[in-house]
N, C-alpha and C positions, 0 to 999 in steps of 0.2 A: 104382731110378729115383725121381727126385723129381718129383712132380706138384703142380700148383697146386690147392689145395682151395678150392672156391667155397662160400661159406656164404650161404644165403638166409635172411634175417631175416624172421620172421613177426610179424605184429602180435599183440597180446594178444587173447585170446578175447573180452574185453569190447568191444574196438573193432569187431570183425567183427559183433558182435550189436547194435550201435547202429543204430536205425532212421533212415532218411533223413527221413521226414515226422514232423511233430510229432504227438503223441498226440491223440486225440479230446478228452480232458479239457482239454488245453492250449488246443485250438481253441475249445472252448465258453467257457473262462475268458476268452480274448482277446475273443470276441464280446460277452460280458457286460460286460467293461470298456469296450468301444467303445460299447455301448448306454448305459451309465451316463454316459459322457462326453457323448454326444449329448443325452441327456435333461437333464443338468445345464446344458448350453449353452442348450437351449430354455427351461428354467425361468428361467435368468438373464435371457434376452431378454424373457420375459413379465413377470418381476418388474421389469425395468428400465422397460418401457413403462408399467406401472401406477404405478411410483414417479414417473416423469416427469410423468404425468398429474396425480397428486396434488400434485406440486410446482407445476405450473402453476396448479392450482385454489387452492392455498394462497397463491401469489404474487398471484393475482387478488384474493383476499379482503384481503390486506395492502394492495394498491393502492387498493381501495375505502375501507378505513379511513384510509389516508393522505390521499386527496382530501377525505374528510369532515373530517378533522382540520384541513386547510387552510381549508375552508369555515367551519368552526366558529371558527377563530382569526380569520378576517376578520369574521364576524358579531358577535363579542364587542365589536368597536369601535363597533357601532351598536346602540344600545339599542332593544329591541323586536323584533329579528330573531333567530329561533331556528333551529337545525338539528335536525331529527328524524332521528336516525341509523337508527332501525328502518325507517322508511318511505322514507328517502332523499329527504326533502322539506326545502326552505327555506321556512319560514313567516314571511312578512313582517308578519303581524299588522296592527295599526293603521297601520303605516308605509306601507302601500299601499292603505288603505281610503278610499274616497271618503266624504265627509260626506253626510248625508241631504239629498237634493235638489240635490246638487252634481255637476257633471261634470268638475271639476278638483281636483287634489290641492292641499293647503295648501303654501305655500312651503317650510316646514321638511321636509315629506314629500318634495317634489321634490328638495331638496338631498341628503337621505339616499340616495334611490334613484340619483341621478346620480353619487354617489360609490361606493355599494356595488355596483351592477350591473356597471360596468366592471371592478372587481376580480374579481368572480365570472367574468366572460367571459375575463379574462386567465388565470385558473386553468384554465378549461375548454379554452382554446386551447393550453395548454401540452402538453408531451409526455405527461405523466401523464393529463391531462384527455382528450386525444384517444384515448388507449388505453383509458380506462375509460368515458367518457360516450358514450352512443349518441344520446340526444336529451334536450331540456329541454321539459317540458310545463307550461304555465301554465293552471291550472284551479282550480275549487272555489268561488269566491265567487259568481259569477252563478248557478250551479246552485242554491245554497242560499238566496240572497237575491234571486232574480230579480225579484220584485214590488216590492222596495224602491227600484228605480231610477225608479219613477213617483211623482210627487207630485200635489198638487191642481191645479197649473197645467198648461196644455196643453204636451205635450212633443213632441219630434220623432218622425217616423214610425218610426225605428229602435227606439225604446223599445217601442212596441207590438209590433213584430215580434219583438224579443228576449223579451218576456214571453209572447207566444203560442207561441214555439218554445223553451221552457225546456230541452227535451231536447238542444238544440245544445251545451249546456255540461256534459254528462255524458260518460261514457267511451265511449258508442256514439252519437255525434251524428247519424249518417246512417241508422240502422236504421228510424226511423219513416217515412221517405220512400221506402223500397224499393218497396213495392207500387204506389204512384203512378207512379214512374219506369218500372217494368217494363211498365206499361200505356201508356207513352208520354206521360204527363202531366207536363210539366216546368214548368208555370206556377207552382206553389208555390215550387219551388227558385229559379226566376228572380226571383220577388218577394223572397225572402230575400236573395239575392245583391245585388239592387239596393238594398234598404233598409240592409243591413249592410255594403255596399261590399266584398263578397268578390270578389277579382280572379280572373281565369281561371287564374292560376298557383298559386292557393291549395291547400294540402293538403286542404282540405275537399272540393273538387271531385274531386280524385284519389281520395279515400276513398269518395266517392259511387260512383265507377265500380266499385271493388273490392267495395263492399257490395252493389251490384246483382248482380254475378257470384255472390257467395256466397249471396245470397238465391235466385237462380234455380236454383242447384245443389241446393237443398233442396226444390224442387217435384217433382211427378210427372213421369214420362217425357214424356208428350204436351205438357204445358205448358212443360217445359224445352226441348224440341226446337223448339217454336214460337217461343221467345225467342232462339234461337241467332243469327239474323241481327242482332238488336239488340246482343247481347253482343259478337259479333265486330266489329261496327262501332265499339263503344266502345273495345275493346282496340286496334283498328287506329289509333285517333287518340291513344292514350295509351301511348307507348313505355315510360315508367317502370314501369307496372304490367302490361305485356303478358306478361312471363314468368310472373308469379304467376297472373294471370288465365287465361292459356292452359292452365296446369297444371290449374287447377280445372275448366275446361270439358272438357278431354280426359278427365280421370279420371272425371268425372260421365257423359260420353257413353259411356264404355266400359261403364258399368253399365246403359245403356239396353237394353231387351230386343232381342236380335238385333244391336245396334249396326250398323244399316244404313248404307250408304255415304252420307257427307255431303260432297259435293265442296268446298263453301265452307270447311268446317272443316279438311278435308285440306289445301287450298291455303293457308289461313291459317297452319297449323302448319309446313308444309314451307317456305313462303316465309320464315318468321321463324327457324326453327331448322335448316333443311336436311333432307337425307335422314336418316330415323331409324335406318337400319341401318348407316350408314357410321361406322367408328370415330372419324373426325375430328370427328363431331358428337355424340359420346357425352356430353360435358360439357353441351352445350345441352339435350339430352334427359334429363339425369340426374334431374331432379325429377319426371318423369312416371312414373306407375305402369307396370310392365311390360305389363299388359294393354292399356293405352291406347297404348303405343308400338308393340306388335304390331299393334293395330288400324289405326293410320295406315300402318304398313309394308305391310300387306296391301292397303290402299286404293291406295297408291302403286304397288305391283306390278301391281295390276289396271289402273291407268291406263296404265302402261308397256306392258303386253301389248296393250291396245286400240290404243295409239298405233303400236306397231310393225307390227301387221297392218292398219292403216288408213292413217295419214299417211305412214309410212315404207315402205309396200308399193310394189312395182315398178309404175311408171306410174300410181300412185295407186289401184290396183285393190284394194279391201278384200277380204281373205281371212278371211271371218267364221267359217268352219268351224275353221280353225286357231286363231283368236282365242278362240272359245268353248271349244275343247278345253283350251287352256293356262290359261284363267281358272279352270277347275275344280281346277287344281293349285297355286293361288297360295300356299296354306299350306305346301306342300312345297318351295317355292323359297326357298333360303337367301340367294342373291345373284344379281344381274343385272348384265350388262355389255352395252353396245351398241357394236358395231363399225360405224362410220358411213363410208359412201363419200363421195366428193368432193361430191356434190350436197347431202346432208344436213349435211355438215360446214361447207360454205361458204355455204349459202343465206342470204339476208337477208330471206326472207319472215317476217313477224311471228310466225306460228304456229311455225315452226321455230326462230326465235331464242328464243322463250319456252320451247320444248321443251328446247333444249340447256341453258338455264339451270336448268331443273328437273332435268335429268339430270346436273348437275355432279358430277364424281367417278366417273361410271359410263361415260363415253364413251371409246372407243378408236379409233385410226385404222385404217381399212381401205383398202388400196391397190386401189381399184376405181372405175371410172368410172361415171357415171350414177347410177341410183337403187339400186344394190346395197348392201345393209346386212345385218348379221348380229346375231342376238339370242342371247346366251350366258347360260344359266341353270345355276346350281349347285344340285343337288337331292341332298343326301346324298352318296353315292358316285358320282353321275352328273353329268357336265358335258354339258349338252344344247345343241346349236347348231341354230338355225333360221335360214333365209335369207329375205330379202324376195322374191326371185324366185320365181315360181309353179312353175317346173320343177325346183326344187332339192329334194333329199332331206334327211331329218333325220339328223344325225350325233350319235352319243353316245360319250363318252370316259370312262375310268375315273379318277375324281378321286383315288383312293388311290395312283395311280401318277403318274409324271412326265408331264405333258401334252406332246403333240407341238407345242404352240405356246405363245408367251409374249404375253399380252395387253398387257404394258407396251411391246412393240415393235410396229412396223407389221405388221398382219396381211395375209395374202394369201388369194386364192380359188382359185388354180390347184391342180389335183390333185397332191398330194405335193410341192408347191412349198415352199421353205423358209418356215417360220412360217405355213403355210397352215392354214386351218380345215377343209380337206377332206383328210383323210389316210387312207391305206389301212389303218393299224393302229387304226382306230376299233373300239369295242366294238359299236356299233349303227349300222345304216344302213337306214333305213326310208323308203319312198316314200309320198307322200300320194295314194294311188290306191285307189279302191274295187275290190273283186273280186280282190285280191291274196292269194295263199297261202290261199285258201278263206275269206277274211273279206269279208263284204258291204260293210262300211264301214272305211276306214282308221283311224278313231277307235277302233274296237273292237280292232283289231290293236295300235295304240300302247298302249292302256290295259292290255291283257293282258301285253304285253312289259314295261312299266314295273312292273307288279304282280309278275310272276313272277321277273324278273331283279333288281330293285332294291327290292322291297317298297314301292314308291311308289304310293300310291292317291290318287284325287281327293278333295279336301276337300269337294266338293259332290256329293251323291248324285244319280244320274240315274234316272229312272223306267223308261227303256227298258233292256231287257236286251241284252247283247251276243249277236249272232246269228252263228253260223258254220255254214257248210254242213257236213253230216255225213259224207257218204261220197263216195269218188272216183267211184263209178258214178253217183251222183246228179248230180255236177258234169258228168259226161260226157254226160248225157242232153241231146238237142237241146232248145233252148228255143223255145217257141211264141211267135211275135211277133205273133200275131193280135190280142191286146189292144192292143199298141202301134199297129198299123195302124188298129184301131178308134178308139183315142184320137186318132190323128192325123186320121182322117177327121172325127171328131166335133168336133175342135178347129177344123176349117176352117169349121164352122158358127158359131163364135164369133169375135168381132172380136179379133184378137191385135195388141197394140201392142208393137213392139220396134224398136230403132234399126237403121239400115242396116248392112250388113256392113262391117267393117274389122277389122284384126288386133287393135286395141285393144278394139273391141267384143266380139270373140271371147274375149279374155282376161278381160274383165269378166264376161261371161256364164258362162265356165267357173268363175271364182272364186265367183260367186254360187251356182252349182248343184253345186259340188264335182266338176267335170269335169277331165280331164287332157288336155292338148294335146301331141300328138306330131308335130312338124313334121319331115318327112323330105324336103322339097322341095329342100334344099340338095344332096342326093345323088341327085336325080332321082326321088325317091319322092313320096308323097302327104302331104297334111296330114290328120292323124287327130285325132279327138276321141273320148275314151273315158270312159264313165261309166254312169249309170243308164239302161239302154236301155228300161226299162218306163215311163218318164215321157213321156207323149205330148206335153206342151208342149215339152220339150227337143227331141224329134224333129222337131216342126213348125217350130220356129225354125231349127234347123240345115238342114232341108229348104228353107226359104225362102232360106237363105243359099247354097244350091247344094250342100249335103253329101248324100251317099248313105249309107244305112244298110247295114251288113253284120253280120248276126246273129253275136253272140259276139265281135265285133271293135270295134264302135263305128260312127262316121261318118267318111267320107273325102271329099275333093275334090281 
């Protein structure tokens, strides 16, 4: 029989033994080559930057030499006028020197100057001149020959003024008058301006302002701070020097011991440059030292915290306990946003209009009627949300994850509503109520939670220690209310002055004394007030308003 022979061809032994992955040595060689390429590119970039800088500097030197060549070529046509290339000075010599006892130049001198000066100005106003020349200063003669302008004959009053104030013609003309001006004595300067006919737009008066600021910054803390109102007034009237002067003042105040809040300095800087921590204002604040910028940022955050818990509070009822609590964390707050309800957003009240202007770039739209507003703080990994309404809890979200709301869109207040600030997936939910979870005061509970969960601590130390009840059996013990009744009885012997009962009055009273209102009347229940039951004054006021005390529960009516 004939069969078909099947031959299976096998690869060579060397093919089977070839590894699929490259060897370790080849891998290291490839990485080394890649490293050398990256380093070479980086070195080329650095070398290129250095080379370009050197080229610009060299071109600038060439341009200076070129403009001096043109000045020199022009000066050669006028006998007596020289160019000092080392000092960058045009020396007119006798061509611009008044004769002794004379106030007019000779005709030939006038003719030379009338021809030479326009030629120099033409060169200065050309493309090269505009690129090189920063300013032209005329100086020298009167400082060295000040007394020669007087002769034996009676002269005009300006001559005596010029001789008496010889320092006006040197390189620091304003320095001798600083101490007088800082004391508020402007009589000497007024006389100089009148006699020498110095106009209000003169560079001299602008330089006087800056010299006063510079002089004040060299004084001690107390004297400098006492002069701040005057300095800020000067800068407010001089827009040209306001940037430079404000930088000097802020940097100096940041070195004042403790750098206490200065509202006028804060408002001056924020009005002129805007919010210091907004990226859009980074260029305006760029010249200020980091310490001074941080100082103003903290001041502004303090003002915003106070404003939210007072002016933007529900029904105008100031919540001072929440305000004082968050003020202690001002240095931990990285960013602030305000979600404003319809009232705060649209009100034409002067205070709210001014407030919205100061909050520019920080306000967001909140779809809520009335006085409902929200205060959003970013503190490291925590996004904290407080609400203006007294009965709202505190919400905390993880900043390292995607937030359940977008502040660039209209925000809501409904529970788990789309883009709502109140979401079930929050990290923290804390109520502003005393006696919760074994804590005597809600502030202590908040502080412990922020410290333990986020390592956020108050920047202002407090002398009182956090007090927490120790054991469950102690909390279960009945509380004696005899002291309260005694306090209530003793308080009847004193004249108590409080407003008549109303719901608004109750809210105001609760906010002042840290009480919590629990209104269950809508479902057929009672109106409860919960808080410090040991305070006799609170019990007396509520009793006068018709409330009844229930030990361990609070007051009801």
